[in-house]
Every structure is written in structure tokens, then in C-alpha cells.
N, C-alpha and C positions, 0 to 999 in steps of 0.2 A: 394453461392453468397451473399454478404453483401448488403442489400437493402439501407444502409445508406452511402455507399462508394461515394467519390467525384470523379468524372471523369472529366478531363479537356476537354473542347471543342476545336476542331481544326477548327471550321468553319471560324475563322478570316483569315485563309490562303487563303480562296476563294476570299478575297479582292484583293490579288495580281493579280489575273486573270481578275479582272474587269477593269484594266487599260492596254490598248493595247500598245505594242511596235511597232512603225512604222518601216518597212523595209527600209534600206538606199537606196535601188536600186528602188523599185516600190512605196514605200510609204504606202503600205497596212499594216493594223494592225495584230499583232501576240501576242501570249501569251508571258509573260516575260521569260519563260524557254524554248522557242522554239529554236531547233537547226538551222532550215532552214525555210525561209519564205514559208508560206503554199500557197502563190499565184504564186511566181516567182522562189522559190527554191534557192534564194541566201542565203549565210550564214548569220545569225542573228548577229554573231560576228562583222560584219562590222558596224551594227547600235550601238551596245554596245560600240564599240572602239571609234566611232565618238562622242559620248556624252562626252568622257573624254578629248577630244582634243579641243584646241583653234582654230585651223586651219582645216577647212573642207577638207576631201580627195577629190582629183580630180580623175576623171574616164577617163582611157585610153583604147581604144579597139584595139584589135589585130584581124583583120578579114582576110578571105581569103577562098578559095575553100578547099575541103577536100584533104589532101595530100600535101598541100603547105608548110608544116613545121612549123606550129604555135607552136606546143608543144616543139619541139626541140629548136626553136629560143628562146621562153620565158625561157625555162629552162637553157639554156646557157647564156642568158642575165643576169638572176638573179644570176647565179653562178659567172659570171665575175665581175659584179658590187657589189657583197657582200664582195669582197676583197678590201683592201685599194687601192684607186685610186686618182690620182691628180684632176681629173675634177668632178667626180660624184661617190658617194657610196650609196648603198641601204642597208637599215637595216629593216629586216622583222618585222612586227607587227602581232603577233599571230602565234602559231605553224602551223596552217593550210596554211600559206603563204610559208612554206618551202617544202611542199609536192611536188609540181611540180619540183622544183630545184632537190630535192632528188631523185625523180623517173627518171629524165632525165639523171642525172649524173651516176647513178647506171647502167642504160641500156648502155650508151656509154662506160662505162668502161669495160663492157663485150662484146664490138663490136657488139651492138645491138641498134636499134633505139626504143625509148619508145613506149608504146602501144598506139593504136589509141584512141583519146578521144571519149567517149561514147556520144550518142545523148542525153541522159537524163540529164537535168540540175542539178539535185541533185548529179550527179557523176562528175561534173566539178571541176577543181582546181582554186581556187581564190588566187590572191596574193595582199596583202596589205603591202606597203612598205613606209618607211620614206626616202626620197632622200636628201642627203646633196650635194648641188651643189657648186662648186668653185665660189667665187666671189658673191654669193647670201647670204644675211643676214638671211633670214628665210628659214627653211626647207619645203620641199614639201611633202604632203601626197598623194600617188598615189594608185589607185585600178586598177588591171588588171586581168581579168579572161581568162582562156583558153577555149574558146567555140568551140564547134564541128563545122567543116565545113559543114557537112550535115544539122545540125540544123539551121545555118545561112542561108543557101540556101532554106530551108524549110520555114523559116519565111519569105523570100523575095517572094517566090512562093505563100504562103498562109499566108497573114498578120494575126498577132495575134495568130499564132500557137504556138509560144514561147514568151510569155509576157515578160520574163526576158531579151530577146535580144532587143526587141523594147524599153523597159523602160531604159535599160542600154545604148544603142546607142543614145537615145535622150538626155541623161545627160552628155555624154561624152564631153570632152574639146579638143579631138584630136584622131587621129587613125593612125594605122600602117596597111597598106594593103599589105598582103604577097602574092607574085605571084611566081609560080614555073617557074624559068627561064629555066631549062632543058627542060621541056615540051614545053615552047614557042619556044625555039630554034629548037625543032624537028618538029614544024609546027602544034602543038596541038591547034586549033582554040577554044577549050572548055574553056581554061584558059583566052583567051580574052574576050569571051562572058560572063563568070561567073563573072569576075571582072567587067565588064560593068554593070551587074545587081546589084552588090553590091554598086557600086557608084551611080547608079541611085536611089537605095533605100535610101542611106543616103541623098542625095540631096533633096529627097521628104519628109523627115521625119518632117522638119519644114519649114514653108513659110516665116519666118523672115529672111530677107536678112542680117541684122546686126549680128544676133546671130546664124543663121543657119549654116549648114555644108559648105556652100560656103566660110565662113570666118574662119573656123576652120583649123588647121594645119593638113595635111595628108602627111604622109611618105610612099611613095610607095616602098617596099622592094623586089627586085628580089632574092629570096632565091635559094640555090643551084647553085649560080652563079660560084662556083669553077668547075662545070662540063660543062661550056661553054667556048668557047674560048675568047669571047669579053664581057662577063657580067660585069666585074669590070671596063673596059676601060672607058666607057661612058654609065652610066645607062639610061640616058634620050634618047640617040640616040638608044640604045638597045630597049627601049619601042617604039620609033617611028617606028622602022623597024619590030619589031616582034609582037607588040601589039598595032595596030594603034588606035582601039577603046578605049582602056584604056588611051592612051596619049591624045586622043582628048577630052575625058570626063574631064581629070585633067585640061587641058588647058582651057575649056570653063566653067566648073562649080566649080572648086576648085582653088581659086586664091592663096591659101597658100600650095601648094603641092610641093613636091620634091622627086626625084627619087634616090634610093640607091640600092646597090648590097651587098649580104651577103652570107656567106658560113660557115658551121660548120664542115662537114667531108671533109677532103682534098681528100681522096681516098675511093671509094666504089667499091665493087664487088658484083656480084650475086652468091649466093650459093643455092644448091638444098635443098629443104625442103619438109616435107610432104605435104604442101599446094601448092608446086610449087616452083618458084624462090623467093628468099628473099634477099632484098637489105641489104647489110652489110657494115658498116663503118670500114675501116681498120686503118685510122689515123684521129685524131681529130685535126683540125687546124682552129679555129675560125678566120674569117676575115670579117670585115665590119659589125660586130653584134652590137657594141656599137654606131656607128656614127648616125643611124637613131633615136635612142632613145635619144641621146644628142641634136639633132637638135629639136626633139619635145619638150623636156623640156626647151630649150632656148626660145621657143615661148610663154611660159607662163610668165606673168608679176607678 
């Protein structure tokens, strides 16, 4: 070993870690090379991308109980709007934004539904899209995560159990509430009760009447409506008859709410599997998927 050798010092690299990078969702500091926020587990790519944009992204939430079809709906919505469209077209920002669309369409092409969204926030799929709206001069930047239904209800029952959910819903400018129309039509009261809990949680997040959830647009989407006889005929009347608690909450607490019906799989059957019966889509016929999203986007100035 040569005692007179000159060795470069790399200690200057530590200075990069002294400057914290705030998470775009919760605002907590992270190192510049962190992949996910250490507090809420949201991807730090959202924060890095927002710095390079003149227009700050808007946050849209898609909430609902477990099994309501949030993953299928979001994946199909992204696939339909990623193609040339006269009214609205989405352009993905970041490779991570395409993961949900890719997984959903791959599963449906094999006559399967995508896997259930894990409860762990670091395994959720986030979508960051640039929306080109017909008749609108400026584009919109939108962020939409696929949050697990179990995690949403756990946060409602035990506040602050999932910091990312509270931080995200507080900053959202609108929401889509997905409700399983098939289970409602069969008399499942749990759907009505769970949606009432979600709406109560949203309405109590902020006390500001002007900026609170009472004045934010809410699209109530009855999923799997193609499995019901009258799901598409009149969604609001369907809500009044099958989910009176949900309908009353929207009427009293959410002044900018509207009801929709949507379906992705035209025909489904049950097949035997090792774990029991497995619901299998035989034909993919999206209907009413884009309309709730178009209405929400039209509410933003």
C-alpha cells in the first residue's frame, strides 16, 4: 500500500441526504432516492413528477367495500380512455401508472378477474395520468390509487390506522363511490351499511362547509349492474329502493352527488376450483364505465 496515494473523498454525497424530499400525498420528508414514502408508502415518483409540471395534479379517489369492483373498474377505465377518444383521453405519466391497466386486461383476456388488491399500501397500484378534455384549453393532471377495500374500512373503524388513506382523501377534489349492485339487488344490507360508513367518514374529514366534502363532486357508481334487471334503467331510483341509507346520505350531506350504473363483464358463470366456486367472466362488454369519470372531470374548473 502506497502511503502517499491520493484517495477521493465521497463524503460530499451525504449532502444530498440532508435535503428532504416531501411526499406529494402526506407531505412528510424522505430521502432523495426513496422509492416510497416512509410514512404513507405512496410512490415518491409522484413528488418528483409534480416538480417538473406547471399544473399541480388533482387527486381523485375511488372508494368502496371489498369486492365492489374497484380494480376492474379502474383498469378498464384506463384502458378505454388510453385510446383515441372524442371527449377525453388519458396519457400515462410514469411506467408505474400502466401496471394496473396491464394486470386487469391480462386477467380479463384469460377469462379471469384480476387478483384482489392487498391491504398493504406499499403493494397498491397508483395511476398518474394527463387528461386531455375536449373543449378545455388546459390539460388536467390526475392521480388515482387502487386502494384495498379492507384497508378503507379498517381506517374508518380505526382512524389513523392507514395514514395514506386519510391524507389522500383529505386532499381529494372528488370521489367515485363504487357499490356492488348485484349484492344490493339480492338484499345484502352490508353494502348499504358499509357505504354509509364511507360517506360518514368523508363528511367528517373537514369541518369547512365551503371546501369540505359536502361541496365536492361525488359519483356513486353501481357496479356489476349488468347482472341486475333494472340497474341501468334509473340508477337513482335503484339507490332509493335498494340502498335507502346511501341515498339519504347523498341527499342530505353531498350536494354535488350523482348516481351511475356500470358493468364490465356481460356474462359471468361460476366454475369449480380448488378453493370452491370461482366467478368467471365469459364476455367482456364494458357499459357505463366512462360516464361517471366524464361527469367528475366536468366538475373541475
